[in-house]
N, C-alpha and C positions, 0 to 999 in steps of 0.2 A: 682467253683466260684473263681474269682480273688480277690486279696487283695492289698491294698496300703501299701508299706513298705518303709520308708525313701524316699518317693517321686517316687518310682519305681512301675511300674505295673508288678506284679509278678503273672503269671498265670500258671507257671509250665511247659511250653513248647510251641513249635510252634503250635501244634494242638489246644490247648486251646486259644491261641492268635488269630489264624485264625478264629475260630468260634466266638469269642467275637467281633473281628473287623468287620467281615462281618455282623453279626447280628446287631451291632450298626449302621453300614452304611445303611443297608436295612431299619431299623426302622426309621432312620432320613429321608430317602427318602419317606417312606410311610406317615410320618407326613407332609412333604412338599407337597406331592401329594394331600393329603386330603385338605390342605389349599388352593392349587391352584384350585381344583375342587369346593370348597365352595365359594371362592372369587377370581376369576381370575383377576389379575392385574399385573403390571410390577414387583412388589416386590415378590409376590408369585411365579410368573414364574421364576424369577431369582433364588430364593431359591430352587425350584424344580430342575432346571438345575444343580446348583452347587452340590446338594446332590446326583443327579444321576451320575455326573462326579466322585464324591468321591467314590461312590459305585463301579463304573467301575475300578477306580484306585486300590481300595482294592482288587478286584478280580484279577487284573493283578499282584499285589504284590505276590499273592500266586499261580499263574499259575505253577511255577516250581515244586511245591509239590502236587498240587491238579489236575494238568493237564488242558490244555485248553478245554473250553467248547464252541465249535464253534456256536452252535445254540443260547446259552444264550448270548454270546458276540454279535452276529449278531442282536438279538432282542433288547438288550440294546443300541447298536450303532444306530439302526434305530430310537428308541425312542428319543435318545439324539439328533439326527439330526432334528427331528420334533420340539422339544423344542428349539433347537438352532436357527432354522429359525425364530421363533417368537421372541426370545431374541435379535437376530441381528437387527431386525426391531425396537425393543424398543430402542436399543442403538443409532441407527441412528436417529430415530424420536426425541429423547431427544436433539439432537444437531441442530435441524432445527427450524427456526423461523416460526410463523404462516404464511400461504400462500399456493399457489397451490401445491408446493412440499410437504409441511407438510400434506396437505389433502390427497394427493395420497399415501403417506407413511402410513397414519393412516388407510386408507381402506385396504391396504395390510397387515398391522399389525393385524387388526381385523380378517381377513381371516386366517392368520397364527396361531393366538391364538386359533381360533375355531378348527383348525386342531390338535393343541397340546392337547386340551381338549378331542377331539374325540379319539386321540391315547391313552391317559391315561385311558380313560373310556372303551376302547375296551376289549372284552372278552379275546383276546389273550394276552394282556398286563397283565391283572389280573391273568390269568393262569400262565404266566411266572414268575411273582413275587411270587405267592404261591408256585410254584415248587422250586424256589430259596430258600425260607424259609425252606421248607422241606429238601432240599439238604444240607443246612448248618447244620441241626441237624443230618441227617442220613448218611452223608459222612463217609466212614470208617476212623478210627483213623489214623493219620499220624505217620510215624516213629518217635521215640523219638529223639528230637532235642532241643537244647537250643534256646529259642526264641530270645535272644539278638544276638547270633551268626548268626541266620538266618536273622534278621533285618539288621545287619551290612553288610552282604553279599549283600543283596538287595539294600541297600543305596549306597554301593560302585558301584554296577552294574548300577544303575540309574545315579549316578554322572559321571561315565565314558561315558555313552551315551550322557549326556548333554554336556560334554566337547567336544566330537566328533562333535556333531551337532553345537556347538557354533563356531567352526572354519569357518563354512559356512556363518556366519554373515558378515565376511570381504568381501564376494562376493556381499553382498547387495541383495540377492535373496529373494523375498517375500515368496516363497514356503518353502525355508530353514528356514526362520524366523518363519513361522507358525509351522513347524515340531519341531523346538526348543521350541517354546512356549508350545506345548503339552508335551514335555519332562520335561520342568520346572514345569508344573502343576503336573505331576506324581511324581516328586521328592518332591515337596511341600507336596502333600498328604501323601507320604511315610514318610516324616519327621514328619508330624502331627500325623499320625496313629501309628508310631513306637516310637515317641519321648518319651513317658512316660516309655518306657523300659530302658531309660538311665537317669542318674542324671540331674536335671535341672542345667544349668551352663551358664556362659557368652559365652562360645564357641557355645552352641546350639542357644542362642539368636542371636549371630552374624551371624551364618549361615542362620537362618531364615530371619533375616533382609535383608541380601544380596539377598536371594532367592526372597523375595517379591519385592524388588527393580527391579530385573531383570524381574519378571513377569509383573510389571507395565510398564516397558519400552517396552517390547514386545507387551503388550496389546495396547499401544499407536500406535505402528507400525501397529498392526493388525486392529485397528479401521478404518484406511483409506482404507485398502484392503477390509474389510467387506462392508464399505460404497460404494465402487466402484462396488462390486458384487451385492449388494442390488439394487442400482440404475439401473444397467444394467438389472437386472431381471424384474424390473417393468417398464422398458422403460423410465427412467427419467434422464438419464445421462447428458442430455443437458439442463435440466431445470435450472432456476435461483437458485443459491445457491448450485448446485451440485458440482461445482469445489472446493468450500471451504471445503466441506465434504471430498473429496478425498485427498486434501492437498498435492499435489506433492511437493510443495516448502518446506514443513516441513520435508520431508522424510530424507534428509541427517542428520539433527540434531537429529532426532529420532533414526536413525540407530547408530550414534555415541554414543548416550546415552545407547543404548542396548549393544553395544560392551564393553563399560566401566563397565556396571553392570554385564556382564558375567564374566569379569576378576575378579571382586570383589567376585563373588560366588566361582570361582576356587581358589581364595586366602584364602577364609574363612576356618577355621579349621574343620576337620571332627569330629564332636562331638561324633560320635559313635565309634571312635577308640582311 
């Protein structure tokens, strides 16, 4: 069992932290899953997708010591893709005024949501999640290691990868921006999941504020890319209102905002050091 001491989460080592973090993330996802199955709407879908992403991020944080689980990662990735397809339609739909384009998006969204519900309710999904719960409990003990040392190494590793990906922003490549956005999300989740291992401080708050600003900036860039892909998928790229969703004219300003936000993250102090 863990205990709070002077604001720090002290669980006695990486093994205990790993089990506590994964169990908490899995539990959060199962609660979100139950809410979505009971009352499928935009908010419950969003929460299920966020909690699933958080669970995947937690697993990735511990791959160096627990080993990659290809079948589990593939299953969670596929589930995330189905939920993501429905969520993307929700995001685009919320930006469209009533009319023919809205109606077509609404039909596609209902179909995507039905697919998400079916995927969650599938026997293979339930078996996968039950196996993960057992695996968290039964996994052989990890070698003795200080949890804060492990967390610091992983946060350093994630920050280096974000720095490398951020250089591609200057090229204005949408794929590079998307890859950076995924890295930023992983670093954010790592910061949240490992944050309580370190003292609360203004340095930690500054780092998280900068990280969230970058995530918002990259999200705004990604919204136009997602809209373009969604409209192309449902054959609506030329319908009235489609051009405004794609927003080519806004792209330079959004890119400049993301470049600035990335510099602020890189300038923020590493609270774990």
